[in-house]
N, C-alpha and C positions, 0 to 999 in steps of 0.2 A: 645788360645781357640776359637773355632768357634761359630757362632750363634746357638741358639737353633733350633732344628728341631722337627716338630710335625708330627708324623705318622697320616695318615688319611686312615682308613681301609674301603674298599668297599666290600660289600657282595651283592649277589643277592638272591638266595634261601637258606633257612635253613630248611632241610627236616627231619622228623623223620627217625631214622636209618633204619627201615625196608623198607621205601620208597626209601631211597638212594640206597639200594642194587638192586633195579629194574631198575635203570637208566643206559642207555647205555654209557653216557659220564659223566665225573666228572666236566666238565667245567661249571662254574657258580653256582655250588651247593656245599653244605657242610652238613654233618650230624649233628643232634642235639647234640649228645654226644661230638663230636669234637668241636663244637661251644662252648658248655658249658666249655669244658676244656680250650679253649682259653680265655674265659672271666675270668675264675678262675686264669689263669696265669696273666692277666692284673691286677686283683685286688691284688693278692698276691705280685706282684712285685712293688706295690705302684704307678701304673699309674692311673691318674685321667682322666675320659672321659669328654670332654668339647664339647660344641655345635659348629656348623659351624659359628654362629654369634660371639662366643668367639674367634674362629680362626681368623676371619676377623678383629676383634678389636685388637687382638695381632699383626696381620700382618701389620696393619696400625699404630701400636704403640700407640693405645688408651688404652690398658690394658696389664697387665702382666698375664701370665698363669703359672701354676705349671711347674717345671722343667720336670716332667714326665707327660706331657699332650698328650692325644691321642683323636682323633675324630672318630666317627663311622658313616658310611653311608650305607644305604640300598637302592638299586636302583629298580625302576620300579613300586613299589607298589603292590607286590605280597601278596596274602592273608597270606602266612606263615610268613611274617614279623610281622603281628599282632598276629597270633595264636601260633606260635612257638618261634619267636625271642623275642618279647617284654616281655613275662613272664620270660624268662631267664635273660634278662637284668635287669628287675625289682628286681630279687633276689640280684643283686649286686649294686643296686642303680644307674644304668647307663641309659643314654638316647642317642638318635641318631638323625640323619636327614634322612628322607625317601624322595627320589626324585621320584615323581609319574608321570606316563604316564596317562594323564587325560582321554584319550579315554578308557583306561582299567577300570578306576574307574567309569566312566559314564556307561559303559556296565554292570559292576557288580551291580551297584546301580539299574539298570533297569532289573536285572535278566537275563542278556544275557552273553554269553561268548565272548571273544575277542582274536583273534590271533595277535601276533606281531612277527616281525623279530628281533632277538637278535644276538649279536656277539658271545655270549657264547653257546647258545643252538640251533641256527638256528630259523626257524619259529616254534613257539610253541603256544599252547592254554592252558594256566595255569590259575587257579583261581586268580583273582585280589581282593584286598580289595574293599569295597564300601566306600562311603563318611562317613558313621557312624563309620567305623573302623578308618578312617583318623582322625576324631574328637577324638576318643579314644587315638590315639597317641598324639595328641596335649594336651589332658587332662593329659597325663603322662609326659608332658614337653619335648616331642620330637619336632623337627622342620619338617616342610614340605617344600621340595624344588621342583623346576620345572625340568621336564625331557622331555619336548615337549608334544604335543597332541598325536602324532602317533608313537613315537619312531623311527623316520626317521634318517638316516645318514644325518647330516646337510650339508655336502659338496655335497652330491647327490641332496638334495633338492635345494641348491643354484644353482648348475649347471643346473638343469631342469627349475627352475622358478625365479632365480635371488633373489634380496633383498626382494621383496614382499612375496615370498614363505616362506622364513625364518621368516620374521616378522609375517606372518599368524600363523606359528607353535607356536611361543612364546606368541603372543597376545591372541590366542585362549586358550592356556594352562593357562595363567595368569588369564584371565577373568573367566574361569570355577572354578579355585581354589578360586578366590575372591567370586564368587557367592555361592559356596558350603560351604566354610569355613569362609568367611568374612576376608580373609587373603591376604595381599599384599606380594608376594613372594620375598625374598631377594637373594636366592641362586639357581644356575642352574648347572646341570651336563650334559655334552655332551653325548648323546647316542652313544655307541660304540667308544667313543673318537674321533669322526669325526668332525673336526673343521678346520678353516682357519683364517688368520688375518682379512679378511674382515668380517667374521661372528662374530669374537670377537668384532669388531667395532660396528656391528649392535646390539649385545646383551648387550654391556657395559652399555648403559643408563638404561636398565631395571633391572639389578641385581647388588648386591654388589659383588658377586663372581661367577666365571665360573670355574667349576671343570673338569679337564682332566680325562681320563680313558685309561689305557693301560695294557696289560697283556702279557708280553714277557716271554718266557722260552728259556734258563735258566733264572731264576729270577734275576733281577737287580733292587733293590729298589731305588727309588728316593723320596725325601722328600720336604715338604713345609718348607721354612725358611724365614727370613726377606728379602731375595733377590728375593723371588717368587712374580710374578705379581698376582694381584687379579683376572686376566683374565686367569690364568693358574695354579690353585691350583692343586698340585700334590697329588698322592694317591698310596696306595698299594692294589691291587686286591687280595682277599683271597677266595679260594675255596678248594675243596677236593684234588686238585693236589698239594697244598702247604703243605709240611710236617710240623709237629709240630716244628721240629728243624728250618726250614726256617721261620716259624711264629715267633719264639723267636728271630730270627736274625733281624727281622724288628726293634725290640726294642734295641737290642745291637748296630746295625748299626746307629740307630737314635742318640744314646748317645755316640758313639765311640769317637768323637772329642770334646765333650762338656766339 
């Protein structure tokens, strides 16, 4: 019998179905009804949603988690995470970790829009949450993670400006989150999955975990288990390109050899 595997599902946008129909690409987005269907499946199959802190405590063998444990991540800090996603998850008693781009939340809090470059949608200007929304997530027992100040590709940032440029991104992001939320951030997600061993070394003293991100097609799921480094937490990207059968396969694959 192999070690337990914990799926970590990563979403970006959850849109109302009528809005989804107007999108040119399905990358990085999923419709509200399909997302609800997925959450119903998780609940009906007896999976329990745990926090990233619980994942790290389990990974470092400080705690045991349920045999059917899954973590939920929402990247960037889009407004729909608060307005569409959180109410659905509350129906099922679920919580998640939201990895925020601090420039986006700062802009939204000041009444400004903010464009960012994303791997999933290209350069977009979508509504971000503001810091009041982020506090509402915390009040609902969500966690807030770091996702840089500007959503840069970290390898590009390091190539252009060296160690100090990378440290500026994370120290700026961490300082703003602490100022706005009174929170010391434990968890970080690499924008666009762009990382290197040197950047891992730079970030390791700042965070308990560094989460990867990748999105290959055809889909090949990979999982976090006790052999996983805290600097390379694995995950499964979920968007409208993932069929419901493939979504269910995340969970059957996770348990296949347990």
